C-alpha positions in Angstrom: 75.3 116.0 107.8 75.9 112.6 109.4 73.1 111.2 107.3 74.6 112.7 104.1 78.0 111.1 104.9 76.6 107.7 105.7 74.5 107.6 102.5 77.4 108.8 100.4 79.7 106.0 101.6 76.9 103.4 101.5 76.1 104.3 97.9 79.7 104.4 96.5 80.6 101.9 93.8 83.6 100.1 95.2 84.8 98.9 91.8 85.4 102.5 90.8 88.1 102.8 93.4 89.3 99.2 93.4 90.2 98.9 89.7 93.6 97.6 90.7 93.2 95.1 93.6 97.0 94.7 93.7 97.3 97.9 95.6 98.6 97.0 99.0 97.5 100.1 100.8 94.2 101.9 101.3 95.5 105.4 100.8 94.0 108.4 102.6 95.2 112.0 101.9 95.0 113.7 105.3 95.0 117.4 106.0 96.6 118.5 109.2 95.3 121.9 110.6 91.7 121.5 111.6 91.8 117.8 110.7 94.3 116.3 113.1 94.9 119.3 115.4 93.0 122.5 116.2 93.9 125.4 113.8 96.8 127.3 115.4 98.9 127.8 112.3 101.9 128.4 112.2 102.0 126.7 115.6 100.8 123.1 116.2 97.3 123.1 117.8 96.0 120.7 120.3 95.4 117.1 119.1 91.8 116.6 118.2 90.0 114.0 120.3 90.2 110.4 119.0 92.3 111.4 116.0 95.5 109.5 116.9 93.6 106.5 118.2 91.4 106.3 115.1 94.3 106.7 112.6 96.4 104.0 114.5 93.4 101.6 114.3 92.9 102.2 110.6 96.6 101.7 109.9 96.8 98.5 111.9 93.4 96.9 111.0 92.9 98.1 107.4 96.5 98.6 106.1 95.9 102.3 105.6 98.6 104.4 104.1 98.4 108.1 105.3 99.6 110.8 102.9 100.0 114.1 104.6 98.3 116.6 102.3 98.7 120.0 103.8 99.5 123.6 102.8 102.3 123.7 105.3 105.8 124.0 103.9 109.4 124.4 105.1 109.7 124.5 108.9 106.0 124.3 109.5 105.8 121.1 107.3 108.7 119.6 109.3 106.8 120.4 112.5 103.7 118.5 111.2 105.7 115.5 110.2 107.4 115.5 113.6 104.0 115.6 115.2 103.0 112.3 113.5 106.4 110.8 114.4 105.9 111.8 118.1 102.5 110.2 118.0 103.9 106.9 116.6 102.1 107.3 113.3 104.2 106.5 110.2 103.3 108.5 107.1 103.1 106.6 103.8 103.8 109.9 101.9 103.9 113.6 102.2 102.3 115.8 99.5 102.1 112.9 97.0 101.4 109.2 96.9 104.9 107.6 96.7 103.9 105.4 93.8 102.1 108.0 91.6 105.3 109.0 89.8 105.1 105.7 88.0 102.0 106.7 86.1 101.5 110.4 86.3 103.4 113.7 86.4 100.5 115.5 88.2 101.1 117.6 91.2 97.8 116.6 92.8 98.1 114.0 95.5 96.5 110.7 94.5 94.7 108.8 97.2 91.6 106.6 97.4 90.1 108.9 100.1 90.6 112.4 101.5 90.0 113.6 105.0 90.0 117.4 105.3 88.0 119.8 107.4 87.2 121.7 104.2 85.6 118.6 102.5 81.9 118.8 101.7 80.2 116.4 104.1 83.0 116.2 106.5 81.8 115.7 110.1 82.7 119.0 111.8 82.6 119.8 115.5 81.4 123.0 117.1 84.9 124.5 116.7 85.0 123.9 112.9 87.4 120.9 113.2 86.9 117.3 112.2 84.8 115.3 114.7 86.7 112.0 114.8 84.0 110.2 116.7 81.5 110.8 114.0 84.1 110.2 111.2 85.0 106.9 112.8 81.4 105.9 113.2 80.5 106.7 109.5 83.8 105.8 107.7 85.1 102.7 109.5 82.3 100.3 108.2 83.0 101.6 104.7 86.8 101.2 105.1 86.2 97.6 106.3 84.3 96.9 103.1 87.0 98.3 100.9 89.7 96.3 102.9 87.7 93.1 102.5 87.2 93.6 98.7 90.9 94.4 98.3 91.9 91.2 100.1 89.4 88.7 98.4 
């Protein structure tokens, strides 16, 4: 699985996602349950190891804008948003990219990347949740390349 992820990111054509270099954020649609915390819906599960540290690093170093992309709604959605706030992580958007209304009426969240425990090729731990150590190892070098190209 790790080999698949690494080869996928190494082979991607950056120009296909960087058609507009004026974008100031590298946007990542981010699931919550099973991705940031252990599945305990409707409760908030335990924080997954290295999740917060990795997300904060990406935001600071690569100007990442996180878009919370979850099936949670109502009180459960507010709980998830509060979790990020409590962890000191500012969300760029919830459910949608805050700029997508300028060019589409689609309900689908627009982001350059998506991190979700249900994604094909996502590094999963023995409990079925995102393995943030593996994700960081595989994805950060690619994120760095994207950031460098956006800031040429």
